[in-house]
C-alpha positions as CSV (number, residue, x, y, z in Angstrom):
1,M,70.8,102.7,81.4
2,K,69.6,99.7,83.2
3,D,70.4,96.2,81.5
4,F,67.5,94.4,80.3
5,I,66.7,91.1,82.6
6,E,67.9,88.6,79.8
7,Q,71.4,90.3,79.6
8,Q,71.4,89.9,83.8
9,I,70.6,86.6,83.9
10,I,73.3,85.6,81.4
11,S,76.0,87.8,83.0
12,A,75.0,86.0,86.4
13,V,75.3,82.8,84.9
14,R,78.7,83.5,83.4
15,E,79.8,84.9,86.6
16,L,78.6,81.3,88.5
17,L,80.6,79.3,86.0
18,I,83.9,81.3,85.9
19,G,83.6,81.9,89.7
20,K,82.2,79.1,91.7
21,L,82.0,76.2,89.0
22,N,85.6,76.7,88.6
23,L,86.5,76.6,92.1
24,L,84.3,73.7,92.6
25,L,86.6,71.6,89.5
26,G,89.5,73.1,91.2
27,D,88.6,71.0,94.4
28,M,87.7,67.3,92.5
29,K,90.0,64.6,92.7
30,F,90.9,64.6,88.8
31,Q,92.1,67.3,86.5
32,I,89.4,68.9,84.8
33,P,89.6,71.7,82.4
34,L,88.4,75.0,83.6
35,V,85.6,77.4,82.4
36,E,86.6,80.1,80.6
37,F,84.6,82.8,78.0
38,G,86.5,84.2,75.1
39,N,88.8,82.9,72.1
40,Y,90.7,80.0,73.6
41,N,92.4,77.1,71.5
42,G,92.7,74.3,74.4
43,G,93.5,73.9,78.1
44,V,89.9,75.0,79.0
45,V,86.1,74.6,78.2
46,V,84.3,77.8,76.4
47,P,80.5,77.0,77.5
48,V,77.8,78.2,74.8
49,I,74.9,80.0,76.8
50,A,71.5,80.4,74.9
51,L,68.6,81.9,76.4
52,S,65.0,81.7,75.5
53,S,61.7,82.7,77.1
54,C,59.5,79.7,78.3
55,E,55.9,79.1,78.2
56,H,53.8,80.5,81.1
57,S,51.5,78.4,83.3
58,E,48.2,80.3,84.4
59,K,49.3,80.4,88.0
60,E,52.6,82.4,86.5
61,R,50.8,84.7,84.4
62,I,48.3,85.4,87.3
63,I,51.4,86.3,89.4
64,R,53.3,87.7,86.8
65,L,56.1,85.7,86.4
66,D,58.3,85.6,83.6
67,A,60.0,82.2,83.0
68,Y,62.9,81.6,80.7
69,S,64.8,78.5,79.6
70,L,68.2,78.7,79.4
71,T,70.9,76.0,77.8
72,I,74.4,75.9,78.8
73,T,76.3,73.6,76.4
74,F,80.0,72.1,77.2
75,N,81.8,71.0,74.1
76,V,84.7,68.9,75.5
77,P,87.3,67.5,73.5
78,E,87.7,63.7,73.1
79,T,90.2,62.3,75.3
80,E,90.1,58.8,77.6
81,D,88.3,61.2,80.3
82,S,85.8,63.3,78.3
83,E,83.0,61.2,79.6
84,L,83.9,61.7,82.9
85,F,84.5,65.7,82.2
86,C,80.9,65.9,81.3
87,Y,79.5,64.3,84.3
88,A,81.8,66.3,86.4
89,Y,80.7,69.8,84.5
90,A,77.1,68.6,85.1
91,S,77.3,67.8,88.8
92,A,79.1,71.1,89.4
93,V,76.4,73.1,87.7
94,C,74.1,71.4,90.0
95,K,75.9,72.1,93.3
96,V,76.5,76.1,92.1
97,L,72.8,76.5,91.4
98,A,71.6,74.4,94.6
99,L,74.2,77.1,96.5
100,N,72.6,80.0,94.5
101,P,69.3,79.4,93.5
102,T,68.5,83.0,92.9
103,L,71.4,83.6,90.5
104,G,72.9,86.2,93.2
105,G,69.5,88.0,93.4
106,V,68.5,88.3,89.5
107,A,66.1,85.6,89.3
108,D,63.6,84.1,91.7
109,R,64.7,80.9,91.0
110,A,66.9,78.9,88.8
111,T,66.7,75.3,88.7
112,V,68.3,72.6,86.3
113,C,65.6,70.7,84.7
114,G,67.4,68.7,82.4
115,K,70.9,67.0,81.6
116,K,71.6,65.4,78.2
117,Y,75.1,63.7,77.3
118,V,76.1,63.6,73.6
119,P,78.8,61.1,72.9
120,P,80.6,61.7,69.7
121,K,78.9,60.0,66.7
122,V,81.9,58.3,65.7
123,A,84.3,56.9,68.5
124,N,88.0,58.1,68.2
125,S,86.9,60.5,65.5
126,G,88.0,63.8,67.4
127,M,84.4,65.0,67.3
128,G,84.2,65.3,71.3
129,W,81.4,64.9,73.6
130,Q,79.0,67.4,74.8
131,V,76.7,67.8,78.1
132,V,73.8,70.1,77.5
133,I,72.2,71.5,80.7
134,T,68.7,73.1,80.8
135,L,67.7,75.5,83.4
136,R,64.3,77.0,84.0
137,I,64.5,80.3,85.5
138,T,61.7,82.2,86.7
139,V,61.5,86.4,87.5
140,E,58.9,88.0,89.2
141,G,57.1,90.9,88.2
142,N,59.6,91.7,85.0
143,I,58.6,95.1,83.7
144,N,60.7,94.5,80.5
145,A,58.6,91.7,79.8
146,C,56.0,91.6,76.4
């Protein structure tokens, strides 16, 4: 059975994050924790990926484009370099998407449409930093659409 387009999008983003993104992070001057998925307690960052459908423009409805909003949230433990790590993750995600805007052929186009850096509410409390990256993904002629 063929996966739903939503599953394909999430899988493609995960593959980009643990593949090309980790390669970019490894090439940086600083030691930045790599991205992994699973149950880890330290040494790596486990991003949270959330997908939802977007409102369509009239043009998108006419040419049957489905639009999705995908957020990638990196929760970075508080250290002296946490803010730097947030900027590094955001930059690496932008570079990875510039190199592969179709998510390996799954989508027609994926673009970064927002980056939000969230410091801890109380400094030195151990709460950690967050960077939330929002993508807009379009897929043409999706037969699974409602």
